[in-house]
C-alpha positions in Angstrom: -24.9 -18.9 -9.3 -26.7 -19.0 -6.0 -24.0 -19.1 -3.2 -25.9 -21.8 -1.5 -25.5 -24.0 -4.5 -21.7 -23.4 -4.7 -19.2 -26.2 -3.7 -15.9 -25.6 -2.0 -12.6 -25.7 -3.9 -9.9 -27.4 -1.6 -6.3 -28.1 -2.6 -4.0 -29.8 -0.2 -0.5 -30.9 -0.7 0.2 -30.3 -4.4 -2.5 -29.8 -7.1 -4.3 -27.7 -9.5 -7.9 -26.9 -10.6 -9.8 -24.9 -13.1 -11.5 -21.6 -12.2 -15.1 -21.2 -11.5 -17.7 -20.0 -9.0 -17.1 -21.5 -5.5 -18.2 -21.1 -1.9 -14.7 -21.2 -0.2 -11.5 -21.6 -2.0 -8.8 -23.1 0.4 -5.2 -23.9 -0.8 -2.7 -25.6 1.6 0.7 -26.5 0.3 1.2 -25.7 -3.4 -1.7 -25.1 -5.7 -2.4 -23.7 -8.9 -5.9 -22.5 -10.4 -6.3 -22.0 -14.1 -8.8 -19.4 -14.9 -11.1 -16.9 -13.1 -12.3 -17.3 -9.4 -15.5 -16.0 -8.1 -16.0 -17.1 -4.4 -17.0 -16.0 -0.9 -13.8 -16.7 0.8 -10.3 -17.2 -0.6 -7.6 -18.4 1.8 -4.3 -19.7 0.8 -1.3 -21.1 2.9 2.1 -22.1 1.3 2.4 -21.3 -2.4 -0.4 -20.5 -4.7 -0.8 -19.3 -8.2 -4.0 -18.0 -9.8 -4.0 -17.4 -13.7 -7.0 -15.3 -13.8 -9.1 -12.8 -12.0 -10.0 -13.2 -8.3 -13.4 -12.0 -6.9 -14.3 -12.6 -3.2 -15.7 -11.0 -0.3 -12.7 -12.0 1.8 -9.1 -12.9 0.9 -6.4 -14.0 3.1 -2.8 -14.9 2.0 -0.4 -16.7 4.2 2.8 -17.8 2.5 3.5 -16.8 -1.0 0.7 -16.1 -3.6 0.6 -14.8 -7.3 -2.6 -13.5 -9.0 -2.3 -12.7 -12.7 -5.7 -11.0 -13.0 -7.5 -8.1 -11.4 -8.5 -8.6 -7.8 -11.8 -7.4 -6.2 -12.6 -8.0 -2.5 -14.2 -6.2 0.4 -11.5 -7.5 2.8 -7.9 -8.4 1.8 -5.4 -9.6 4.4 -1.8 -10.2 3.5 0.4 -12.1 6.1 2.9 -13.3 3.8 4.1 -12.3 0.4 1.7 -11.4 -2.7 2.2 -10.5 -6.2 -0.9 -9.1 -7.9 -0.4 -8.4 -11.6 -3.7 -6.4 -12.2 -5.8 -3.7 -10.7 -6.9 -4.1 -6.9 -10.4 -3.0 -5.9 -11.0 -3.3 -2.2 -12.8 -1.8 0.9 -10.1 -2.8 3.4 -6.5 -3.8 2.5 -4.4 -5.0 5.5 -0.8 -6.1 4.8 1.5 -7.3 7.4 4.1 -8.8 5.0 5.0 -7.8 1.4 2.6 -6.8 -1.5 3.5 -6.1 -5.1 0.9 -4.6 -7.3 1.5 -4.2 -10.9 -1.8 -2.2 -11.6 -3.4 0.4 -9.4 -5.2 0.2 -6.1 -8.7 1.7 -5.3 -10.6 1.4 -2.3 -11.5 2.7 1.2 -8.8 1.9 3.7 -5.2 0.7 3.5 -3.4 -0.6 6.6 0.1 -1.2 6.0 2.8 -2.7 8.5 5.3 -4.1 6.0 6.3 -3.4 2.5 4.1 -2.2 -0.5 4.9 -1.6 -4.1 2.3 -0.2 -6.6 3.2 0.4 -10.1 0.2 2.6 -10.8 -2.0 5.0 -8.6 -3.1 4.2 -5.1 -6.4 5.7 -4.0 -8.1 5.3 -0.5 -10.1 7.3 1.9 -7.5 6.4 4.7 -3.8 5.5 4.1 -2.1 4.3 7.3 1.5 3.1 6.7 4.1 1.8 9.3 6.8 0.5 7.1 8.1 1.2 3.6 6.2 1.8 0.3 6.9 2.8 -3.4 4.1 4.2 -5.4 5.1 4.9 -9.0 1.9 7.1 -9.7 -0.4 9.1 -7.3 -1.0 8.5 -3.7 -4.4 10.0 -3.0 -6.3 9.6 0.3 -8.5 11.9 2.6 -6.2 11.0 5.5 -2.7 9.9 5.1 -0.6 9.0 8.2 2.9 7.6 7.5 5.4 6.4 10.0 8.7 5.8 8.2 10.5 2.8 9.0 12.3 2.5 5.6 12.8 4.3 2.3 9.6 5.2 0.7 8.4 7.2 -2.3 5.4 8.4 -4.4 5.3 10.4 -7.5 2.6 12.7 -6.2 0.8 12.7 -2.8 -2.6 14.4 -2.4 -4.8 14.5 0.6 -6.8 16.6 3.2 -4.6 15.7 6.3 -1.0 14.5 5.6 1.2 13.4 8.4 4.7 12.0 7.9 6.8 10.9 10.9 10.1 9.2 11.1 10.2 6.2 13.3 13.1 4.1 11.9 15.3 1.4 13.4 17.2 1.6 16.8 20.8 2.8 15.9 22.3 -0.8 16.6 19.9 -2.4 14.1 20.4 0.5 11.6 24.2 -0.2 11.6 23.4 -3.7 10.1 20.7 -2.4 7.7 22.2 0.9 6.2 20.1 0.5 3.0 16.9 1.0 5.0 17.0 4.8 5.4 13.7 6.1 6.7 13.1 8.8 4.2 10.1 9.8 2.0 10.7 11.1 -1.6 8.0 12.7 -3.6 7.8 15.2 -6.5 4.8 17.0 -5.2 2.7 17.0 -1.9 -0.6 18.7 -1.7 -3.1 18.9 1.0 -4.9 21.0 3.5 -3.1 20.1 6.7 0.5 19.0 6.1 3.2 17.8 8.6 6.5 16.6 7.4 9.5 14.8 8.8 12.5 13.3 6.9 10.9 14.1 3.5 12.5 15.4 0.3 10.0 17.0 -2.3 10.2 19.4 -5.1 7.0 21.2 -4.2 4.8 21.2 -1.0 1.4 23.0 -1.4 -1.2 23.5 1.2 -3.1 25.8 3.7 -1.2 24.9 7.0 2.2 23.4 6.6 4.7 22.3 9.0 8.2 21.5 7.7 9.9 19.1 10.4 13.4 17.9 10.9 15.2 16.0 8.1 13.2 17.7 5.2 14.6 19.3 2.2 11.9 21.1 0.0 12.6 22.9 -3.1 9.4 25.0 -3.0 6.8 25.5 -0.5 3.4 27.2 -1.3 1.1 28.0 1.7 -2.2 29.6 2.0 -2.6 30.3 5.7 0.6 29.3 7.7 4.1 27.9 7.3 6.0 26.5 10.3 9.6 25.4 9.5 11.6 23.7 12.2 15.2 24.4 12.8 17.3 22.6 10.4 14.7 22.0 7.9 15.9 23.0 4.3 13.5 25.0 2.3 15.0 26.4 -0.9 12.0 28.7 -1.7 8.7 29.7 -0.2 5.7 31.9 -0.9 2.2 32.7 0.3 -0.5 32.1 -2.3 
C-alpha cells in the first residue's frame, strides 16, 4: 500500500482496533491492537498491547507496552517499560527504561541506560551499556562498552574491542540497594582488545588482555599480552 494513501490510527483514552497498514499509530491512555501493524511511526503513551507483529520506521514507547509478535524498525526508543515477545530487528535501539525481549535482537547499535533482558542472542555493531543487563545467549558486537551500574550477565561475549568498567552507586545509595551489585558474569569472553573490571568468567580469550580490579577469571588465554592488576584473581593463564 502506498504510504500516501494510509490513514492514521489514533486511540485516546481507552479503546481497541484491528491491525493493518497505517501512516502513524498513536496510542494515548490504554489501547489494544488485535493483529499485525505496518506503519511509518508508532508512538504509545500510557498502556498499550499489540497482539501481532509491529513493523515501523520509528517506534517510541512511553509508559508500558507489550508486543506479542516480532518487531522490525529502523529506530526504536524506549522511555518506559516494554515487553517484546518475539525477535527484534533494528538499526538503532535506545533504551532509557526497561526492556524485556523474549526472542533475539539483531541490528546495528544498542544504546542502553537502564535495564535490558534478552532471552536469546543479542547482536549489534556497537553495544553501549550504562546500567544492567541479562542476556541468556550470546552478546556479539564489534565494539562493546559496558559501564556497570548493576548485576549483569551474558552466556558468551564476543567482539573486537571489549571494555567493562564498574561505575556503580555511591556508597550511601548502595547501602539501601545491596542487591544491585555492579558485577558482570559470563561463561566466556573473547575479543581482540579486552579490558575488564568487576568481572567473573570461566574463560577470557584474546590478543591483548587487561584483567582489572574486582575480577575473578578461571582461565585466561592470550596471544600478545596479559596485564593483570594487583588484586585480580586469575586461576590459570597461558599464551596461545
